[in-house]
C-alpha positions, 0 to 999 in steps of 0.5 A: 774401880776394877777397871782403873786398877787393871788400867794402871797395872797395864800402864805400869807394865808398859812403863817398866818394860820401856825403861828396861829396854832403854837401859839395855839399848843404852848399855849396847851403845856404850859397848859398841863405842868402846869396841870402836875405840878399841879397834882404833887403838889397836890399829894405832898400837900395831903401827907403833909396834911395827915401826919400832926397832923390836917390832911386834912382840910375840908374847907381851902385855901392857896398859893403854894410856888414856884408858885405865881399865884397858890393856893389850896382850899379844900371843902366838897363835900358830907357827908356820915353816914356809920355806924359805921364810919361817912365820908365826901368826901373832894375836893382838887383843884389846881387853877391858877389865870390868869392876868385878874382875871380869875381862871383856874382849873389845878387839882382836886382830892377827898379824903374820910376822917373819921369824928371824932364822 
């Protein structure tokens, strides 16, 4: 009888551990897929901003169509005064707002932009 109880306890421990590992693995797969999609969205967004008349904004934010919990944000991270062309480095971030108001950075890239004198 004791052997059966010990065997069932070991079996239950292995099953619970396997289920927890599987759950964590599935969460990591979802996050990796979201990050891949975010990189593709950031690339498309940068291409569209670069092609527009106004160019890439120095400090702006906005929603992403098709991704209700995602938004994009640009900010200036550094200004360089290289003669004869002054430049600034602009960071573009794709951010996901999770249900508990936690922000999750999915993708980030920097772009060098010339400043109009």
